[in-house]
Every structure is written in structure tokens, then in C-alpha cells.
C-alpha positions as CSV (number, residue, x, y, z in Angstrom):
1,M,83.6,71.2,113.5
2,L,85.7,71.6,110.8
3,P,84.8,68.5,107.8
4,K,87.8,66.3,108.1
5,K,88.2,67.2,104.3
6,N,89.0,70.8,105.4
7,K,91.3,69.7,108.1
8,L,95.1,69.8,106.6
9,N,97.8,67.2,106.8
10,I,100.6,69.3,107.8
11,S,102.8,67.3,106.6
12,N,102.1,68.3,102.7
13,F,102.1,72.1,103.5
14,P,104.9,73.9,101.7
15,P,107.7,74.9,104.1
16,K,108.5,77.8,102.6
17,A,104.9,79.6,102.4
18,E,103.9,83.1,102.9
19,V,103.0,84.8,106.7
20,A,99.5,86.0,105.7
21,F,98.9,87.2,109.8
22,R,101.4,87.5,112.7
23,G,99.2,88.2,116.2
24,Q,99.6,87.8,119.3
25,T,99.1,84.4,120.1
26,F,100.3,82.5,116.9
27,L,101.1,83.3,113.3
28,A,99.2,81.7,110.1
29,K,100.5,81.1,106.9
30,M,98.8,80.6,103.6
31,A,99.6,78.2,99.9
32,T,97.6,77.6,97.7
33,N,96.3,73.8,96.6
34,E,95.1,71.6,93.9
35,V,92.3,70.5,95.4
36,E,90.4,73.3,95.2
37,L,89.1,72.9,98.7
38,F,89.7,74.9,101.8
39,R,92.1,73.3,104.3
40,L,92.8,74.3,107.4
41,G,95.7,72.9,109.8
42,V,97.1,73.9,113.6
43,S,100.0,73.1,114.8
44,F,100.7,73.4,118.5
45,S,104.4,73.1,120.1
46,A,104.2,70.7,123.2
47,G,107.0,73.7,123.8
48,K,104.8,76.4,123.3
49,V,101.2,74.4,124.9
50,K,102.6,72.1,127.5
51,K,99.5,70.9,128.2
52,A,97.8,68.3,125.7
53,A,93.8,69.2,127.0
54,T,95.0,72.8,127.0
55,R,96.3,72.2,123.0
56,N,93.3,70.3,122.2
57,A,90.8,73.3,122.9
58,L,92.5,75.5,121.2
59,R,92.6,73.4,118.7
60,R,88.6,73.2,118.9
61,I,88.5,77.3,119.1
62,I,90.6,77.6,116.3
63,Y,88.6,74.9,113.9
64,K,85.1,76.4,115.0
65,A,85.6,79.7,113.9
66,F,86.7,78.1,110.5
67,S,83.3,75.9,109.9
68,F,81.8,78.2,108.6
69,E,80.5,77.8,104.6
70,A,80.8,81.2,104.1
71,H,84.8,81.4,105.0
72,Q,85.1,78.0,102.7
73,E,84.1,79.7,99.9
74,S,86.1,82.5,99.7
75,L,88.9,81.1,100.3
76,R,89.1,78.1,98.1
77,G,91.8,76.6,97.1
78,K,93.7,77.6,100.1
79,D,95.5,75.9,102.6
80,L,96.1,77.3,105.8
81,L,98.7,76.6,108.7
82,I,98.1,78.4,112.3
83,I,101.4,78.3,114.6
84,T,101.5,79.1,117.8
85,T,104.1,82.1,118.3
86,A,103.9,82.4,122.1
87,P,103.7,80.3,125.3
88,I,100.1,79.5,126.6
89,I,99.9,77.9,129.5
90,K,96.9,78.2,130.7
91,L,93.6,78.9,128.6
92,S,92.3,81.6,131.1
93,R,89.1,83.7,129.7
94,E,92.1,86.9,129.0
95,T,93.9,83.8,127.0
96,R,90.7,82.7,125.3
97,V,89.5,86.4,124.1
98,G,93.3,86.9,122.8
99,V,93.1,83.9,120.6
100,E,89.4,84.6,119.7
101,E,90.3,88.4,118.7
102,D,93.5,87.2,116.4
103,L,91.4,85.2,114.6
104,Q,89.0,87.8,114.0
105,K,91.4,89.6,112.2
106,L,92.7,86.5,110.7
107,K,89.6,86.1,109.1
108,E,88.7,90.0,107.9
109,R,92.0,90.1,106.3
110,L,92.1,87.0,104.5
111,I,88.3,87.4,102.6
112,Q,89.6,91.1,102.4
113,E,92.4,89.8,100.6
114,N,90.6,87.1,98.0
115,K,86.7,88.5,97.4
């Protein structure tokens, strides 16, 4: 899991942040921070993801994808907010694969841009 110090309080995220990535299931916004840590926030509305169990499972997938130190070092000083764009009714195998593919593309793009 992602350490607590790396979890972003989404109320502190700037509303005019630039969109860093747009996938089929979510979009990611990025902003710089003054803490010199990589922080990750996840925002799923109950309208897009109806069940709390599904929202929590998605959070776990996303936090796990960014829990490695290599990503945190290359993204030091950045805040990343992930927001769902497509409704997710059930976390089926196909949906999970789609989310994981989007996360992989996002990580590759972020690491290339921040080398």
C-alpha cells in the first residue's frame, strides 16, 4: 500500500490543475507541490461507481500501482489526482484489466515526462 504521507487530501488539490492523462476509465490531473513528496489522490463519485466495495477495490488497485519507490522518486514534488470518467457498475475482470492498462499507460507517460 501507499504510505499515508503519500496520500493526497483532495480538498488541497488546485482546481485548475492540468490534465496529464485521459484514459477510458479515468483521467489524471497533475500539479506541483511544496512538500517535495509524490502524493496521490483518488476521487470516485458515487454516481460513477455505485458500490462502496467497488470504489474501495479500485482505490486499492491504484494505490498498489503507485506504491513502488521507483515511481515516487521520479515524481518527487508532484501531486496526482485520479478521477473516474466512465461509470463502473461492477469490477469485472474486463474492467480490472482496462483500469490496469490505463494505469500502466499513465505511469509510462509520467515517467517519460519527468525524467
